[in-house]
C-alpha positions in Angstrom: -22.0 -6.7 27.1 -20.3 -4.1 24.9 -22.2 -1.0 23.8 -22.0 -0.5 20.0 -22.7 2.8 18.2 -25.0 1.9 15.3 -23.4 4.5 13.1 -19.9 3.0 13.3 -19.1 -0.6 12.3 -16.5 -2.2 14.4 -14.8 -5.5 13.9 -13.5 -7.5 16.9 -9.7 -7.7 17.0 -9.6 -11.4 16.3 -11.7 -11.0 13.2 -9.5 -8.3 11.6 -7.4 -9.7 8.9 -4.0 -8.5 7.6 -3.8 -7.1 4.1 -3.1 -10.1 1.8 0.3 -10.1 0.1 0.1 -10.5 -3.6 2.9 -12.2 -5.6 5.2 -10.3 -7.9 5.3 -11.5 -11.5 8.2 -10.6 -13.9 7.3 -9.6 -17.5 10.6 -10.1 -19.3 11.3 -10.9 -22.9 7.6 -11.8 -23.7 7.1 -14.1 -20.8 5.6 -13.7 -17.4 7.2 -15.7 -14.5 7.0 -15.8 -10.7 9.3 -17.5 -8.3 7.9 -20.3 -6.1 6.7 -18.0 -3.3 3.8 -19.1 -1.2 1.6 -16.4 -2.7 2.4 -17.4 -6.3 1.9 -21.1 -5.6 -1.5 -20.2 -4.1 -2.6 -18.7 -7.4 -1.8 -22.0 -9.1 -3.4 -24.2 -6.3 -6.6 -22.3 -5.9 -7.3 -21.0 -9.4 -5.0 -23.0 -11.7 -3.3 -19.8 -12.9 0.0 -20.5 -14.7 1.9 -23.7 -14.9 4.7 -25.1 -12.7 8.0 -25.5 -14.5 10.7 -28.0 -13.6 12.7 -25.4 -11.7 9.6 -24.6 -9.5 9.0 -21.3 -11.1 5.5 -20.4 -12.3 4.9 -19.3 -15.9 1.9 -17.3 -16.8 0.3 -16.6 -20.2 -0.1 -12.9 -20.9 -3.9 -13.3 -20.5 -3.5 -14.8 -17.0 -1.0 -12.1 -16.0 -3.3 -9.2 -17.1 -6.3 -10.8 -15.4 -4.4 -11.2 -12.1 -3.1 -7.6 -12.5 -6.7 -6.2 -13.1 -8.1 -8.2 -10.1 -5.4 -6.9 -7.8 -4.1 -10.5 -7.2 -0.6 -9.8 -8.5 1.9 -7.0 -9.2 3.8 -7.2 -12.5 7.3 -5.7 -12.9 9.4 -5.3 -16.1 13.0 -6.3 -16.5 14.1 -3.0 -14.8 11.9 -3.9 -11.8 9.5 -1.1 -12.7 5.8 -1.6 -11.8 3.7 -2.0 -14.9 0.1 -0.6 -14.8 -2.7 -2.1 -17.0 -2.2 0.2 -20.0 1.6 -0.4 -20.2 1.1 -4.1 -19.9 -1.5 -4.1 -22.7 0.8 -2.1 -25.0 3.7 -4.6 -24.4 1.4 -7.6 -24.8 0.0 -6.2 -28.1 3.6 -6.1 -29.5 3.9 -9.8 -28.8 0.4 -10.8 -29.8 -1.2 -8.5 -32.3 -4.7 -10.0 -31.6 -4.3 -9.6 -27.8 -7.2 -7.4 -27.1 -9.7 -9.8 -28.6 -8.1 -12.8 -27.0 -8.0 -11.1 -23.6 -11.7 -9.9 -23.8 -12.7 -13.5 -24.3 -10.4 -14.8 -21.6 -11.6 -12.3 -19.0 -15.2 -13.1 -19.9 -14.8 -16.8 -19.5 -12.8 -16.5 -16.3 -15.5 -14.2 -15.0 -18.1 -16.8 -15.7 -16.2 -19.3 -13.5 -14.4 -21.4 -16.2 -10.7 -22.3 -16.1 -9.1 -21.2 -19.3 -5.6 -22.4 -20.4 -3.7 -22.0 -23.6 -4.3 -24.6 -26.3 -1.2 -24.2 -28.5 -0.4 -27.9 -28.5 -3.9 -28.5 -29.9 -3.6 -25.9 -32.5 -6.1 -23.6 -30.8 -6.1 -20.4 -28.7 -7.6 -21.7 -25.5 -8.9 -24.9 -23.9 -11.8 -24.3 -21.5 -12.7 -26.6 -18.5 -16.2 -26.9 -17.1 -16.8 -25.0 -13.9 -15.3 -26.8 -10.9 -13.0 -28.9 -13.1 -9.3 -28.4 -12.7 -6.8 -29.2 -15.5 -5.4 -32.6 -14.7 -8.5 -33.8 -13.0 -10.4 -34.1 -16.3 -10.2 -33.0 -19.9 -11.2 -29.6 -21.3 -14.7 -29.3 -22.7 -14.0 -26.8 -25.5 -11.3 -25.6 -27.8 -12.0 -21.8 -27.9 -11.1 -19.4 -30.8 -11.6 -15.7 -30.1 -12.4 -13.6 -33.2 -13.2 -10.0 -33.9 -16.7 -9.4 -35.3 -15.3 -7.9 -38.4 -12.8 -10.6 -39.2 -13.3 -13.1 -42.0 -13.1 -16.9 -41.6 -13.0 -19.0 -44.7 -14.8 -22.4 -44.8 -11.4 -24.0 -44.9 -10.2 -22.2 -41.8 -13.6 -23.0 -40.1 -13.3 -26.7 -41.1 -9.7 -26.9 -39.8 -10.7 -25.4 -36.4 -13.6 -27.9 -36.2 -11.4 -30.8 -37.1 -8.9 -29.9 -34.4 -11.6 -29.7 -31.8 -13.2 -33.0 -32.9 -9.8 -34.9 -33.1 -9.0 -33.8 -29.5 -12.5 -34.9 -28.3 -13.5 -31.4 -27.5 -16.2 -29.1 -28.8 -15.5 -26.1 -30.9 -16.4 -22.8 -29.3 -16.0 -19.5 -31.2 -16.0 -16.3 -29.1 -17.0 -13.3 -31.2 -16.0 -9.9 -29.9 -18.0 -6.9 -31.3 -16.8 -3.3 -31.5 -18.3 -2.5 -28.1 -16.4 -5.4 -26.4 -19.5 -7.6 -26.0 -19.0 -11.2 -26.6 -21.2 -13.9 -28.3 -20.4 -17.5 -28.1 -21.1 -20.1 -30.8 -20.6 -23.8 -30.1 -20.1 -26.1 -33.1 -20.6 -29.8 -32.8 -20.6 -32.8 -35.2 -24.0 -34.4 -35.6 -25.2 -37.5 -37.3 -28.4 -36.9 -39.3 
């Protein structure tokens, strides 16, 4: 039997783990790409981050890349192979997507709640959201999600168009409203028959 000092925590040698290697993502010309390294493919396989292109490279949305950067699950480099920190990444992303802060706040919140969130451009929306435990490809998304700022104005025509897109794709409409403090309220809209 081994004597253990109660003031010092020890870990047996076989239980010690090596520091996990994180993949490197390249943020070039408005897109974020990783090569098909084992670490990058693991992000896709375990958390459904990014999408696999025909050339076996992984492409990430700006929201996914920032989320992975914040969580320490990836390193992001620019075209000159300089490491980007969170603030520089956000500045560059805002040049590409003017509403990036609001969209990212909603993305991060939904991912933090355990949902898989993917882009919904082909549906005419911002995001499609899958129920917890459901991976894209295994089943359909539950919601089409539109992030909006609390102070923004949405006309009835815009609202009806968003609702129609969700309904026509057999999904529910979810509006994520971000207030000035960064708190988010969600509003689900459904068609009902009286």
